[in-house]
N, C-alpha and C positions, 0 to 999 in steps of 0.2 A: 504493500500500500504506500509505504514511504517512497519507494522507487518510482511508482506511478506518479505520485505527487510531485517529485522532483522533476520528472520528465515533463509533466504538465506545465510547471513553472518555467522550465527551460524553453519549451516551444512557445509559450505565451510571450516571454521576453524577446525571443527571436522575432516573433511576428510583429511585436510592437516596434522593435528596432528597424525591421524592414519597412514598416508603414511610415516611420519617421524619416526614412532616407529616400522615400519615393520622390522622384522629381515632380514639381508642381505641374499640373495639367492646365496650362494657360488658356488653351482653346476651350476647355470645359468651363473655366471661370468666365471667359468671354461670352460663351453661350448663355450662361446663367444670368449675367448682367443684362444681356439683350432681352432675354425672356422676361425678366422682372420688369424692366423699364417699358416694355411694349405691352404689358398687361393692361387690359381695359380699365382696371381700377385707378390708373393714372389719368384717365380721360383724355389721352392724347397729349399730355404734358403742356397744358395751358392753364389759365386761371380758372377754368370751369371746374367746380367742385374741389378746388384746391389741388388739382392734379400736378401743376408745375411745382408747387411747394413740396408736395410729397416726393416728387422726383429729385428735387434738390436735397431733401433730407436723406434720401437713399444714397446719393452721391457722397454727401458729407459723412454719413455713418460708415460707408464702405471705406472711405479714406481713413477714418479713425481706426477701423478694424484692421486695416493693413498696417497702421502704425505711423501715419503721417499726420500733420496738422493741416488745416484749411483756413481760408479767409474769405468772408463774404465781401463782394464788391457790388453794392446796390446801385441801381439807376432807375429812372422813370421814363415813360413815354406814353403817348396817346395811341389808342388802338380802336379799330372797328371790329366788331364781332357780328356773326350771323348764326345764332344758335336757335332761332325760332323757325318759322316756316320758310322753306326754300322750295318753291313750286313754280313750274313753268310748263305751259302747254302751247301747242301751235295748231291752229285750225281744229281744235277739239281733241287733239292727240296729246296725252300726258307724257312729258319727257321725264326720264329717270336721271336724277342728280348723280354726277360723276361718270355716268355712262353716256347719256345723250347730251348733257349740258353741264356747264359750270357757272358759278356766279363770281365775277371778279371781286376781289377783296375790298375794293373801294366803293362798292355799290351802296346806295342808300336803300332803306326799306320802301316798299311800294306794293300796293295791291290795285291792279288795273288791267283792263283789257284794251289793247290798242292795235290799230292797223299797222302793217309792216310796209315800210318803204325800202325797196332794194336799190341801193346806191350803185350806180355804174362805176366801173373801175376808172373811167376817165377823170372822175372827180378826185381820185386819190393820186393823180399824177401832178397835181398843182395845188399847193396849200391854200392859196388865196381863193381859188375856185371852190375848193372844199368848204372853207368857212363861209364864203359868200352864199353858197347854195344852202347849207344846213342852217344858217342863221337868218334865213329869209322869212321865218315866221310860220311856215306851213307844216312844220314837224314837231310843234310843241307837245302834241298828244299822240305822237307816233313813235314806233320803234324804227330806227334806221339800221339796216343790216348791210354790212360791207365786208370786203375781202381783208381779213386782218393781216395776213402775211405781207400783202402789198402795202397796207397802211404802215406797218412796222418798218418796212424797207424804205419807204419814201419820206416818212415824217421824222425819222431819226430819234435818237435818245435811247438809253438803256433802262430797263426796269421801271422804276417809279417815275423817272423823268419823262419817259415816252408817253405815259398816260397823263400825268399831272400837267405837263407843259402843253400838251396838244388837245386835251379833252376838256379842261376847265373852260375853255373859250366857248364851249357848246352849252354851258349852263343857262337854263331858261329857254333854250332854243329847240331841244329835243326831249321827247318823253322817255326815251331809253335807247340803248345801243345794243346791237347784236353783232358780235365778232364771229365771222365765219372762218374757221380753221380748216387747214388741208387734211388734218386727221382729228380723231376724237379728242377734244380738249379736256382730258381727265386730270390735268396737272393744276391743282388749285394752288396758286402762289399767294401766300398770306402776308403780303406787304401792306398791311392795313393801317397806315399811319395818317391817312386823310380819307375823306369821302367826297365823292361827286354827288350832286343833287339829283341823280337819275340812276336807274339800274343798268348794269352792263352784264350781258349774258354772253357766254361763249358756246358755240355749237360746232359740230363736225360736218363732214361732207354729206351726211344723210339729210341735212337740213334742206327742205325743198326750195328751189329757186323761185317758185311761184307762191310761196307761203303768203297768206293774206292777213292773218290776225294772230296775235299771241296774247296769252294771259300770264301775268306774273304775280306772285304772292311771296314777298320777301319781308322778313322781320330782322332788323339789325339793332345793335346797341353800341353806342359810342362811349368809350371809357376814357376819362381824363386822368392823366398822371398815374397810369398803371405802374405798380411796383414790381420791378424785375430785379434779378440778382445773378451776377456771375460768381462762380466759385473757383478759387485759385488754391493750388497746393504746391509748395516749393520743395523740391528734392535736392538736397545739397550734394554737389559733386566732390570727388576726391581732390581736385586741384584748387578748390576754393575760388576766391575772386568773385567779381561781380558778373562776369560773362555767363550767359545761360541760354539754353534753348527754350522755346515755347512749343509744347505739343498741345493742340486744342481740338475740341469738338463741341458743337452746340447740342444742348440737351432738350431744347424746346421742340415742339412740333405743332401741328395744326389744331389739335384739340377736337372740339365738337363743332360741326358745321351742319346746320339743319337739325331736325329733330331725330335723334337716335343714330346719327352718323358720327362714330368715333374714329378718328384717324390716329391709329396707335403708333405708327412710325417706327417699326422695327429696324428697317434698313436706314431710314431717315429720322433721327440719327442716333437711335439707341446703339447701332453698330459702332459708330465712332466713339461714343461714351464708353461702351463696353471694352473697346480696344485700349482706351486710355487707362481704365481701371485695371485691366490685365497687365499693362506695362508698369503701372505703379507697384503692383504685386511683385513683379520681376525685380524692380529696382530696390525693393525692400531688402533683398538678400544679395543683390549685385549692384553695389553703389556705382553710379555713373562717374565717368571721368570729369565731365562738365555738368554743372547744375542744370536741372530741368524744371521749368514751371509748367505744371499741368493745369490747363485752363478749360473750365466747363462753362460755356457761354449760353446765356439766355438771349432771346430777341433776334435770333437769326432769321426766323420766319416773319419778322417785322422789319424788313429792310436792313438786316445785319446790324441792328442797333446795339447789341451787346458788344460786338467787336469794335464798333465805332466808339462806344463809351470807354472801352478798355484802352484804346489807342490815345484817347484824350485824357484819361486818368489811369495811367498804368500802375500796376502793383510794384513793378521794378522798372527802372528807366529803360526806354526803348533803345537807347544808344548801347546798352549792354546785351542786347539780344543778338545772339550769334546766328540763329535761324529759327523760322517758324514752320511747323508742320501742321496742316489742317486736315483732319480726317472727317470726311462727310460722305455717307453712304458707301461703306466698305463691306457691307454684308451681302455680297453677291458672288456669283460663280464665274465671272469673266476671267479670261486668261491673260488679259493685258490690264495694266493700270493706267488710268487717265489722270493727267496732272495739268495744273496751271502754275506758272512761275512768275514771281514778282520780286521787286527789290534790287534791280540792277545786276551788276556783275557778280555779287555774292550770291544772289538768287540763282543765276545761271551756273555758277560754280557748284552749287548744291545739286542742281538738276543733273549736271554731268557726272557727279559722284554717284547719285542714285542710279543712273544708267549703267555706270561702270560696275557697281556692286551687283545690280540685277543681272548684268551680262555674265559676270563671273559665277554667281550662285544659281542662276536660272530660276529665280522666284516666279517671275511672270514672263510671258512671251515677249512683252515689250513694255517700256514706259513711254507713253505717247503724250507729248506736249500739245496742249490746245491754247488758243488765245486767252490772255488774261482778261477776266470779266468780273462783274460784281455779283456772281452767283453764289458765293459763300463767304465765310468769315475771314479768309485770308486777304480779301480785297483791301480792307482799310489798313492792314499792315503794309501791303505792297505799295499803295499809293503814297504812303508816308516813308518810303525808302527802306523799310525793314525787309530783309531777304526772306522769302517765304515760298512754300509750295503747298498746293492743294491736291489731295489724292481722293479719287473715287474709283469704284469698280463697277462697270456696267456689264451685266450679264442677263440671265433670264429673269432676274427679279426686278430689273429696272422698270418693267412695264407697270409695276404697282406703285411707282413713285407718286406721292401726293394723292393717293386714293385710300379708301378704307381697307383695301386689300394688302396694304403694306403691314402685314402681321408677322408674328414669329413663325407661323406655319409657312409663310412665303419668304422667309429669310434664309440665307445660306452662309455657313461658316467654312465652306470649302477652301477658301483662299486665305483664311486667317493666319495659319502658320507661315505662309509665304510673306504676307504683309508684316507680321510680327518680326520675322527675321530681317526683312529689309529695313524696318524702322530701327531695330537695335543695332544693326551693322552701321547704318548711316550715323546714328548718334554717337557711336564709338569712333568712327573714322573721320568725321568732318572737323 
């Protein structure tokens, strides 16, 4: 009996020793974070039912559990929300939200039935002709439908500027606008920092060219001085000094749009947040050579306001930033990684090193550079001269971008280990 007991104790201790020496499964940690943050209980990580606050709490609690400290960096902004009725029908046919139509984020609420005027493309070739025609007084109670890609191409401006600069001039002159897209406009871009006094609907190629009448029923709420918060956690490097990397991801998403439509945002951008938290777990036992500031940003879906505020009010001086890495929508199975580069020569040097490392290690088929744009949080760093790169992976899951189907079930961790290795190698070698 004593021999049996001794053997039992021996094997128990051996098993415990084995368990304690097992390498951390960072992919499993990553998947757990993504699954948690894309749970519907967070209501799509906006102010609705305190979802964004709960998400920030999860991030802060995880940082503490890993063994690091965090700092809140609060800011405020105005925002438009649309969590009531979101209904649209054409000639008696009810359209399905996110499948047949979208509502642009700057739309006001309205319940009305209006005739549809189909604007000829010729009016989109000349701005003066466009405004003169639509401000004539005959369209105050009508929907004006037009070719959105052509409008975007001819009128100029990116993101918020395209709409605000060009469409505010139509205030009081049109009852509403219908953007006709070349493909189904399922991508609801939540840059709701102002409103126009008329509804703006997006439709796809199935929208009939001879549609006569549309009914819209929209309920919006304008929120003044909405309280948002960025969360920062600084990991001290071996070499000390002020120089540091920033690795960032936004944790907010679209939240609730319409009644019952929760946009849970697994890929966008619980995937980026999960990657950062997994990296922090790694650096707890593998101290980096150079310090790293992990930055979890709010307000990305509100015209990148979290990044803008950080650049204006940095936790650490921007002059000490060696490089910024922005991870946004990396929970996909694409074989190549898509990037944008900003911040001048240092940014280009970082890009070349990423390509070199990737070529040597074979993480991705390629690292493909695209033009620098304002589509994610790296933008404000880049235009302020801070070297930066934005990474995303576009594969089979990209089709769910900014739809209620961006769920954990439609998320992929297939390329996480490759992304993880590429990030760690770069932060070590740059």
